[in-house]
C-alpha positions in Angstrom: 0.0 0.0 0.0 2.9 2.3 0.8 4.3 1.8 -2.7 0.9 2.7 -4.3 0.8 5.9 -2.2 4.2 6.8 -3.8 2.8 6.2 -7.2 -0.2 8.3 -6.4 2.0 11.2 -5.2 4.3 10.9 -8.2 1.8 10.7 -11.0 -1.3 12.5 -9.6 -0.5 15.9 -11.2 0.3 14.4 -14.6 -2.9 12.3 -14.7 -4.9 15.3 -13.5 -3.4 17.6 -16.1 -4.1 15.0 -18.8 -7.7 14.6 -17.9 -8.3 18.3 -17.3 -7.0 19.1 -20.8 -9.7 16.7 -22.1 -12.7 18.0 -20.2 -11.9 21.4 -18.7 -14.0 20.8 -15.6 -12.2 20.7 -12.3 -14.8 18.7 -10.3 -15.1 16.1 -13.1 -11.4 16.0 -13.6 -10.9 15.2 -9.9 -13.5 12.5 -10.0 -11.9 10.9 -13.1 -8.4 11.2 -11.6 -9.6 9.3 -8.5 -11.3 6.7 -10.7 -8.1 6.3 -12.7 -6.0 5.6 -9.6 -8.7 3.2 -8.4 -8.6 1.3 -11.7 -4.8 1.4 -11.5 -4.9 -0.1 -8.0 -7.1 -2.9 -9.3 -5.0 -3.6 -12.4 -1.4 -2.8 -11.3 -0.7 -6.6 -11.3 -1.1 -6.5 -15.1 1.8 -4.0 -15.5 4.7 -6.0 -16.9 7.2 -3.3 -17.4 7.1 -3.4 -21.2 6.3 0.3 -21.3 6.8 3.3 -19.0 4.5 3.3 -16.0 2.9 6.6 -17.1 2.1 5.1 -20.4 0.2 2.3 -18.6 -1.5 4.9 -16.3 -2.4 7.2 -19.3 -4.1 4.2 -21.0 -6.2 3.7 -17.9 -7.0 7.4 -17.7 -8.1 7.4 -21.4 -10.4 4.5 -20.7 -11.9 6.3 -17.7 -12.4 9.4 -19.8 -14.2 7.4 -22.5 -16.4 5.8 -19.8 -17.5 9.3 -18.6 -18.1 10.4 -22.2 -20.3 7.4 -22.9 -22.3 8.1 -19.7 -22.7 11.7 -20.8 -21.1 13.0 -17.7 -18.7 15.2 -19.7 -19.7 18.9 -19.8 -18.4 21.1 -22.5 -16.7 23.8 -20.4 -16.4 24.8 -16.8 -16.9 28.5 -16.1 -13.7 28.6 -14.0 -11.7 27.7 -17.1 -12.5 31.0 -18.7 -10.3 32.7 -16.2 -7.5 30.3 -16.9 -7.7 30.9 -20.6 -7.6 34.7 -20.2 -4.3 36.4 -20.4 -4.1 39.6 -18.3 -3.8 41.6 -21.5 -6.8 39.9 -23.1 -10.0 41.8 -23.5 -13.2 39.9 -22.6 -13.9 39.4 -26.3 -10.4 37.9 -26.9 -10.9 35.6 -23.9 -14.3 34.5 -25.2 -12.9 33.8 -28.6 -10.0 31.7 -27.2 -12.6 29.8 -25.1 -14.8 29.1 -28.2 -11.7 27.9 -30.2 -10.8 25.5 -27.4 -14.4 24.1 -27.3 -14.5 23.8 -31.0 -11.2 21.8 -31.1 -12.5 19.4 -28.4 -15.7 18.9 -30.4 -13.8 18.2 -33.6 -11.4 15.7 -31.8 -14.5 13.9 -30.5 -15.8 13.5 -34.1 -12.7 11.6 -35.2 -12.9 7.9 -35.6 -12.0 6.1 -32.3 -8.6 4.9 -33.4 -7.6 8.4 -34.6 -9.0 10.0 -31.4 -7.0 7.6 -29.2 -3.7 8.4 -30.9 -4.4 12.2 -30.8 -5.4 12.1 -27.1 -2.4 10.1 -26.1 0.0 12.2 -28.3 -1.3 15.7 -27.6 -2.9 15.5 -24.2 -0.8 12.8 -22.5 2.4 13.8 -24.4 3.3 10.2 -25.1 5.9 9.2 -27.7 4.8 7.2 -30.8 6.4 4.0 -29.4 4.5 4.5 -26.2 1.3 5.1 -28.0 1.9 2.0 -30.1 2.4 0.0 -27.0 -0.8 1.2 -25.3 -2.9 0.6 -28.4 -1.3 -2.6 -29.6 -0.2 -1.2 -33.0 3.1 -0.6 -34.6 5.0 2.7 -34.2 4.6 3.5 -37.9 0.9 2.9 -37.7 0.7 5.3 -34.8 2.5 7.9 -36.8 0.4 7.4 -39.9 -2.9 7.6 -37.9 -1.7 10.8 -36.2 -0.8 12.4 -39.5 -4.2 11.5 -41.0 -5.9 12.8 -37.8 -4.0 16.1 -38.1 -5.1 16.4 -41.7 -8.8 15.9 -40.7 -8.5 18.3 -37.9 -6.8 20.9 -40.1 -9.6 20.6 -42.7 -12.4 20.8 -40.1 -10.9 23.7 -38.2 -9.3 25.9 -40.8 -10.9 25.2 -44.2 -13.7 27.7 -45.0 -16.6 25.8 -46.6 
């Protein structure tokens, strides 16, 4: 139990940051972070050392996040996050535009096919390397790179092409 407490202290902030970047809601992030560590506690015996421990934990966090999405517990934006997005030099209009862009990006990412979304979430939000992503998803490193490239192309088209 003492070893698990060390893991919790060491990885809590990274897991919290990863999940917060996905949902932008502090209460929900806290809940999902706790669920992630609960699931980690139950499945730590499955960790075989073939990847970095955070890679293993990020995969669990990703699954916890998807569980919440499926249950429709995810809210689009927490009002507290508007303050975090706002630079001191921002006008209220600039802060609002920045917030709207953030929401739009999350919505477009959610529209990606599941395998594309998994790679994007692990690469961008968890900051995992392609070999780590490949390990988590059970695909080759080159497949992870190709999927990420294709996802970026879709995201660019959806976000920046004027139709």
